[in-house]
N, C-alpha and C positions, 0 to 999 in steps of 0.2 A: 504494500500500500504506500503510495507516495504522499508527500505532505499535503497536497491539494485535497486528496480523498480523506486524509486524516482530519483536516480542519472541518470539512463538510459533515462527515459522519459523526464526529464528536459533538458538534453543535446540535445536529438533529437528534441524536440520542439523548442529550441533556434536556432538550425541549420536550421530547416524548415522555421522558420519565416523570415530568410534572403535569402532563396533560390529562392524566387520569386513564381509566380503562377504555380503550378505543377498540373498535373492531379492526380486524386485519386490513380491511379495505380502507377504513378511515386513517389508520396509521400510515399505510402506504401512500395515500393521497397527500397527507400532511408532510411526510418526508420529502415527497417529490416537489411540493410547493416551496418548502424551505430551501431545498437544494437549488431550485430554479432562481430564487431571489439572490442567494449567495453568488451563483454563477453570473447573474446579471451585474451585480456590484463588482465582482472581480474582473469581468470583461471591460467595464468602464475604467477601472483603475489601471488595467494593463495598457489601455489606449493612452493613458496619461503618464506612461513611463515606468510603471511598477513591473518588477519581475513577477512571473506567474505565482510562485509560492508566496511571495510577500503580498501579492494582490489578494490572494484567498485568505491569508491571515488577517489582513486589514478589513476585508469584506465581512468576515465573521464578527469582528469587533463592532462594525457598524450595525450589525443586526440587533445588537443590544444583549442584555442579560438573558441567557437561555432559560433560567429558572423562572424569571418573571414572565417571559413570553409563554412558557408552558402553563403557568398558573392562570394566565389570562385565557388561554385556549381551553382550559378545563371547564370554565364557565360556559363556553360556547358549545362544547360537545356533551356536557352533562356527565353524570356519574354512570357507573356500570349498571346500576339498577334501572336507569332510564333507558339504556341501550337494550336491556332485557325486556323491559315493558314495550318498547317500540317493536322489537322482534315478535313478541307474543301477539301484539295488536295486529301486525301484518298477517301472521299465520291464522289468527281468528277470523280476520276479514276474508281471507281466501277461502276458509272452510265455509263460512256463511254464504259466500257467493256460490260455491259449489252446491250447497244444500238448497238454496233458493232456486238455482237453475234446475236441479233435479226435481223439485216440487212443480215448477212450471212445466217441465217436460211431461211428468206423470199426469198432471191435471189436464193438460191439453190433448192427451191421447198420443202424443209423439212417442212416448216410451213404448206403448204397445205396437205402434207402427214400426219402430226400429226393431223390436223383438221379432215381429212377424216377418220382416224382411229377411231375417237371418234364420229363424227356426222353421223347419219344414214340418207341415202337419203329418200326423201319423194316420194310417188307415183306420177308418171307423165304420160303423154300421153293424147291423145284426144279421147273422148268417145261420142258416141251417147247415149249409156246407160251404166252407171257405176253401176255394181251390188254390188261392195264392194271393199274396199282398206284397207290395213293394213301395218304396219311397224314392223315385228317380231324381227328383229335384231339377228336372229339365226346365230351362228358361227359354221363353219364346218372346222375341221383341215384336210388339205390335204398336205402331205409331210411337207415341211418347211414353208408352207403358210397357211393363214387363209382365207376362203371365208365367207363373211357375207351376209346373205339374208336381204337386207335393206327394200324392199317394194314389196308387192304383190297386184295386182289389176286384176279384171276380168269384162267382160261385152261385149258390142258390140262396136267395135272401129269405129271411124269416119274416120281414115286414115289407110293405109296399109291393106285394106280389102282383098287383094290378099292372105294374110296369113291365112284367115279364117273368117267366119262370126262372130263367138264367140271366144274370146281370153282370155288367162291368160298371164299377163306380170309380169316378176320377175326382179327386179333391184338388181344387185350384186356388191359388192366391195371386192377386194382381196388385201392382204398385207402380208408381211413376219411376222412370229411369233415374231421376235425380232424387236422392234421399230428401224427404220433406215435401216433395212435390205432390200435387193432388192427382189421384187416379180417376180415370173415367168411370163414373158410377155404375154403368150397366155393361161394361166391357165383358165381364165373365159370363153373365147370364145370356148375353147375345151370341156366345160361341155355340157351336153345334158339335155334339159327340156322335159319331156314326159307327155302326158295326161294319163288318167286312162287306156287307151288301149295300152300303151307303144309306142305311136307314137310321132315322132318329126316332126316339120314343114319341115325341109330340109333333106329329105332322098336321099341318092345317093352320089356317089363319086364326082359328079360335084360341090357339095357344100362344101366349106372349113369348115364350122361350122354347127352343126346339128340344132341349135335353136337360134343362135345369128347372127345379121347382122354385128355387129362390136363392138369394145371396144375402150377405150381410157384411158390415164393416164400418170403416170410418172414412174421413176425407182422404186418408193416406194409404190405407190397405183395405182390400175387399177379399172375401172368400166365397166360394160357391162349390156346390157338388153337382156333378153331371152323371147321368145314367145312360146306359145303352143296353138294349136287349141283345143277348148273344146266344150262340149255339155252343154246346159242350166242346166242339172241336175248333172253335174260333181261336185265333192266336193273337189278334190285335184289334184295336179300335183306332179311329182317326178323329183328332180334334181339328175343327175347321173354323177359320175366321174368314168371313166374306162380307166386306162392306166397301162402299165407295170405289168399286171396280178392282179392289185388291182381294186376293184369295191366298190364304196361308194354311197349308195342311201339315199337321204333325202326327206322325204314326206313333202310337203308344203300344208297346208290346204288353200282352197280358201275362201276368206272372202265373206260374204253375208250380205246385208243390204237392205235398201229401194232403189229402182231403182231411180237413179238421172240422169237428162239430162246432 
């Protein structure tokens, strides 16, 4: 360490020893500020003919008594307890902001919307014979929205037999491509689930939807269940979107497994 560094470090250390308990960041900032003032004074003295070491020694003297300077700074920065209180206040404020944001998200329905975008529905329904069930999670882009095929099941239903002795049931979830965006309210219900012969359960103008009884949801996420009458040897059904001159077909393989009651 040369004499220049010795004068600067010694002065800064004596000031900091009297300034009270500072955070590391505060101490580093204060040391940098003091060093900058000393260097400015020393540079001016060097321009007036002082040797470098002598200029730094004189610059330190011109800075004044380091103990008095440190005690004056102590009042500005406060005691250690004030630093602790300030830190605790910042942490508490951050926690409160997170809690308030969480309450807003839950109360607005966004929590459920985010959850349903991620969580795939499980197969549901009542079956006398369940031939198989699957959760493919396939996503289909339709306009500004996404339709996700959550679950597929097929077999002999124990309820709603008026829809057919053998059925395939497809669970769908729809949401906007952009998280938080509003999904088209009737997108899922307007889709058509066809069997291998191109037939839908509800044919005719008297039915509002070709293969869905109803749907439900929020502004951000909708769910719906579609049905198709099938034959025991059918291997797939087709989900069809057809509006505004656009037609999108998605083939859905029917799961097969051991027959379960």
